[in-house]
DRENRO-63236 format. One line per 4 residues: number of its first residue (from 1); for each residue x, y, z of N, C-alpha, C. Coordinates in pm, 1 decimal, m for minus. Each point is the difference from the previous one (the first is absolute). Layout:
% DRENRO-63236
NUM = X:Y:Z:X:Y:Z:X:Y:Z ~ ...
% end
This chain:
% DRENRO-63236
1 = 15862.2:14156.0:14998.9:m116.0:m83.3:m87.1:m124.3:93.1:m15.6 ~ m27.5:29.6:m108.1:m104.5:104.7:m51.4:m130.2:m78.2:64.5 ~ m79.7:91.7:24.4:m150.3:m18.7:56.2:m91.4:m2.9:m118.9 ~ m1.3:m109.4:m89.5:m73.5:m13.1:m118.7:m159.1:4.7:39.4
5 = m43.8:m56.3:97.5:m139.8:0.1:29.3:m41.5:130.0:50.3 ~ 85.0:60.4:65.3:m37.2:147.3:48.4:m1.2:85.9:m119.9 ~ 98.3:m5.5:m84.7:3.8:72.8:m121.2:m129.3:m7.7:m76.4 ~ m36.8:m141.7:m7.4:m123.2:m22.8:m85.9:m128.2:75.0:53.9
9 = m5.0:m19.6:137.9:m123.4:49.8:50.0:m17.2:159.4:16.3 ~ 129.7:54.5:22.1:4.5:145.9:m1.0:m33.3:49.3:m140.2 ~ 47.6:m60.6:m96.6:m37.2:65.1:m136.3:m129.2:m45.8:m58.1 ~ m53.7:m105.9:60.2:m154.0:m28.4:m33.4:m90.7:99.3:62.4
13 = 44.4:71.8:113.0:m81.0:84.4:84.0:41.5:148.1:m64.4 ~ 86.9:m1.1:m89.4:53.1:134.1:m62.6:56.3:73.7:105.6 ~ 84.7:m39.5:94.8:52.3:84.6:110.8:145.7:m11.4:m23.1 ~ 58.4:129.2:0.4:153.4:m9.2:m37.9:75.3:m16.6:107.7
17 = 154.9:m7.6:m12.8:89.9:m29.1:108.1:m25.0:124.5:86.4 ~ 7.5:119.7:m56.5:m15.6:118.9:81.4:m118.3:21.2:79.0 ~ m109.7:m57.2:m48.6:m121.8:m4.8:78.3:21.4:m88.8:131.2 ~ 61.8:m105.9:m5.3:23.9:m81.0:100.9:92.9:59.0:98.1
21 = 117.0:46.6:m55.5:99.3:98.1:77.1:m66.6:82.9:91.0 ~ m88.2:91.4:m58.5:m62.7:102.3:67.6:m72.0:m50.9:111.4 ~ m92.4:m109.5:m31.7:m57.9:m63.1:105.6:50.7:m62.9:110.6 ~ 130.8:m53.5:m30.7:102.0:m69.6:115.2:87.5:120.9:54.3
25 = m17.2:116.5:m42.6:81.7:108.0:42.8:158.5:m14.4:2.8 ~ 25.3:m49.1:m139.9:137.1:m21.4:m30.0:26.4:68.3:m144.1 ~ 117.4:6.6:m49.4:26.2:43.3:m130.4:m31.2:m105.6:m116.3 ~ m27.2:42.8:m111.5:m30.3:m93.8:m122.3:118.9:m92.9:m8.5
29 = 126.6:71.4:23.2:141.5:m92.7:m26.2:m24.2:m118.2:93.0 ~ m24.8:46.8:140.7:m2.9:m92.9:107.4:m97.9:m123.5:m34.9 ~ m112.0:51.8:m44.9:m117.8:m91.6:m19.5:48.0:m100.7:m134.0 ~ 62.1:58.8:m96.5:48.3:m83.1:m114.7:107.0:m98.6:53.9
33 = 74.6:21.9:90.8:121.3:m89.3:30.6:m69.1:m110.4:89.4 ~ m121.5:6.3:53.1:m94.7:m79.6:60.2:m39.6:m88.2:m84.0 ~ m66.9:57.6:m94.7:m85.6:m89.9:m113.5:110.1:m67.8:m76.3 ~ 120.0:45.8:m15.7:83.5:m82.1:m77.9:80.1:m100.3:85.1
37 = m9.1:m8.4:116.0:57.7:m84.7:99.7:137.8:37.3:54.6 ~ 40.6:124.3:m34.4:124.9:47.4:48.1:m0.9:16.0:163.4 ~ m130.3:62.2:41.0:m25.0:23.4:149.8:m104.2:m106.0:26.3 ~ 10.3:m63.3:114.6:m106.5:m72.4:54.3:m123.5:88.0:51.8
41 = m121.5:m46.0:m38.2:m118.3:59.7:45.1:m39.5:m34.6:147.7 ~ m33.2:83.2:94.2:m40.6:m55.7:126.6:m155.0:m60.4:m15.7 ~ m41.2:m64.8:108.4:m127.4:m62.4:9.5:m108.0:98.3:m4.8 ~ 25.2:128.6:57.8:m88.2:111.9:7.2:m21.0:51.8:m148.4
45 = 133.9:4.5:m50.3:m30.5:69.6:m143.4:m78.9:m94.4:m108.5 ~ 22.4:m123.2:21.8:m84.7:m111.4:m79.3:m155.3:14.3:30.6 ~ m34.4:22.9:147.5:m129.5:20.2:21.9:m54.1:124.0:m49.5 ~ 66.5:93.4:25.9:m42.0:159.4:m55.0:m31.1:m21.4:m148.8
49 = 92.5:m57.1:m85.7:m3.6:m0.6:m144.7:m116.7:m97.9:m35.9 ~ m30.7:m92.2:72.1:m112.4:m90.9:m36.6:m135.6:76.0:28.1 ~ 8.7:71.2:116.4:m114.2:73.3:20.3:m32.6:130.1:m108.8 ~ 108.9:50.7:m48.5:m0.1:94.2:m107.2:m71.9:m60.7:m142.9
53 = 55.7:m130.3:m21.2:m34.2:m66.9:m120.2:m129.4:m67.2:10.8 ~ m37.0:m11.5:135.1:m144.9:m56.6:24.5:14.7:m161.6:m36.3 ~ 106.2:m57.3:31.3:32.1:m141.3:m26.5:48.6:m78.2:150.9 ~ 1.2:m142.7:2.0:64.6:m51.5:122.3:156.8:5.5:m25.3
57 = 53.4:12.6:129.8:156.7:m2.9:m22.0:56.2:m121.5:m53.6 ~ m70.5:m123.8:7.4:23.3:m107.4:m66.8:18.3:m5.8:m160.1 ~ m88.2:94.7:m47.3:m9.4:22.7:m141.3:117.2:78.3:m63.0 ~ 75.4:86.3:88.8:109.2:78.4:m45.1:133.8:m57.5:70.3
61 = m13.3:m64.2:105.0:128.1:m15.9:67.9:90.1:m130.7:m73.6 ~ 142.2:42.0:14.3:85.2:m75.6:m66.8:129.7:2.2:98.0 ~ 48.9:m122.5:18.9:113.4:m11.7:103.6:112.6:75.8:m61.3 ~ 80.0:62.1:96.8:105.5:71.1:m39.4:122.6:m79.7:m20.7
65 = 17.8:m82.2:110.8:144.1:m75.9:5.9:8.9:m118.6:m94.3 ~ m108.5:m45.7:m30.4:m3.9:m147.7:m73.7:105.5:m14.6:m95.5 ~ 16.2:97.9:m117.0:95.9:m24.7:m92.0:129.1:36.5:45.2 ~ 22.3:104.4:78.6:121.2:48.7:63.6:65.1:m117.2:73.1
69 = m77.6:m83.5:89.3:40.5:m100.6:63.8:49.1:m113.4:m93.9 ~ m57.9:m43.1:m101.8:43.1:m80.9:m89.4:114.4:35.0:m64.0 ~ 11.1:124.6:m30.4:130.5:41.1:m91.4:135.7:1.6:102.9 ~ m42.4:32.9:121.5:126.1:3.5:106.3:27.3:m161.4:29.6
73 = m91.6:m95.7:10.1:39.8:m118.9:28.4:73.9:m66.6:m127.9 ~ m37.7:18.6:m119.6:83.5:m28.5:m107.2:130.0:57.3:m16.5 ~ 17.5:145.9:47.4:126.6:52.7:m13.2:97.9:m64.0:113.0 ~ m74.1:m21.0:125.4:96.6:m58.9:103.7:45.9:m141.4:m48.9
77 = m62.2:m79.6:m62.3:26.9:m142.3:m43.7:116.1:26.7:m98.2 ~ m36.1:99.3:m104.4:125.7:9.3:m99.7:127.9:47.1:62.2 ~ m5.0:84.7:95.0:120.9:50.0:83.7:42.8:m110.6:83.3 ~ m73.9:m91.2:50.1:58.7:m122.1:71.1:84.5:m86.5:m90.3
81 = m65.2:m27.4:m114.6:64.5:m82.1:m108.5:139.2:54.6:m34.8 ~ 4.2:148.5:m25.4:115.6:51.3:m21.8:124.7:m10.5:101.8 ~ m47.7:32.6:130.7:91.8:m26.9:101.5:52.1:m154.0:m5.3 ~ m94.7:m82.3:m8.9:58.4:m151.6:m8.1:96.6:m19.9:m111.3
85 = m27.8:67.5:m101.0:103.0:m22.0:m114.0:123.1:62.9:32.8 ~ m1.4:119.6:49.9:119.3:70.1:43.7:88.4:m66.5:97.3 ~ m80.5:m54.2:98.2:80.5:m87.4:111.9:56.8:m124.1:m58.5 ~ m54.3:m57.8:m95.5:59.9:m126.6:m54.3:135.8:33.6:m77.1
89 = m22.2:128.5:m83.7:129.9:47.9:m60.4:108.1:41.4:93.5 ~ m19.0:43.4:122.1:93.2:47.9:95.8:46.5:m113.0:79.1 ~ m59.8:m140.7:m13.0:41.6:m100.4:97.2:100.1:m81.2:m82.6
% end
């Protein structure tokens, strides 16, 4: 899940992904994966980024698992329905 609030705040302060990566002591690629939601950010990273951007954590923080959880629940339900259909065909 892309971190839209973070991206908006970062761009408003004219701070690059590379700037934040250097501040966090990680590569720009690793930071980009965090910002795009491919890697979960730690609470400490959220805090440090909010300090750098001079905003409260609540202004930039977005849940990581919210959308993934919904997608997984939907996928599980679809698979259960397919299993039921297959079981009925075999019976």
